[in-house]
C-alpha positions in Angstrom: 52.1 -16.2 -22.4 49.0 -17.0 -20.2 49.3 -18.2 -16.5 46.1 -20.2 -15.8 45.2 -21.2 -12.4 43.1 -24.3 -11.9 41.8 -26.5 -8.8 44.3 -29.5 -8.7 41.3 -31.6 -7.6 38.0 -30.7 -9.4 39.9 -28.9 -12.5 37.8 -25.9 -12.1 39.5 -22.8 -13.7 40.0 -20.1 -11.0 41.6 -17.4 -12.8 44.0 -16.2 -15.7 46.8 -13.7 -16.0 47.7 -12.4 -19.6 50.7 -10.4 -18.7 54.0 -11.6 -20.3 56.3 -9.2 -17.9 55.4 -11.0 -14.6 58.4 -12.5 -13.0 58.4 -15.6 -11.2 59.5 -13.6 -8.1 56.5 -11.4 -8.3 54.4 -14.3 -8.7 56.1 -16.1 -5.5 57.1 -19.1 -7.4 60.8 -18.4 -6.6 60.2 -19.8 -3.0 59.0 -23.3 -4.4 61.4 -26.2 -4.3 62.2 -28.1 -7.6 59.8 -30.8 -6.6 56.9 -28.3 -5.6 57.5 -26.5 -9.0 57.0 -29.8 -10.8 54.0 -30.7 -9.0 52.3 -27.2 -9.2 53.4 -25.7 -12.4 53.3 -27.2 -15.9 53.7 -25.5 -19.3 51.8 -26.3 -22.6 53.3 -26.3 -26.1 52.5 -22.5 -26.7 54.5 -21.6 -23.4 51.1 -21.0 -21.2 51.7 -21.9 -17.8 49.0 -23.9 -15.7 49.2 -23.5 -11.9 47.6 -26.3 -9.9 46.1 -24.7 -6.7 43.2 -25.8 -4.6 39.6 -24.0 -4.6 37.6 -23.3 -1.5 35.3 -26.1 -2.1 38.0 -28.7 -2.3 39.8 -27.1 0.5 36.6 -27.4 2.7 36.0 -30.9 1.6 39.7 -32.0 2.5 39.7 -30.2 5.9 36.4 -32.2 6.8 37.7 -35.6 5.2 41.7 -35.6 5.1 41.6 -39.0 3.4 40.1 -37.4 0.2 43.4 -35.6 -0.5 45.1 -39.1 -1.3 42.3 -40.0 -3.7 40.5 -38.6 -6.9 37.3 -38.7 -5.2 36.9 -34.9 -5.5 36.8 -35.0 -9.2 
């Protein structure tokens, strides 16, 4: 199982973990609510996990223009 990190706005791949022995607790996912998990984490047909986070570029853009976080203008 791979764990892929991508930016939720621009879809830029940010990293990948290929270790099957990583627990959700070790990754910090155990602190997420069910709603947060649904919004952040998805699985594909092969069991690979995609974690939607935010890259530095998009974070800076949203900090300067908060209205962008409610649109798809960053894509």
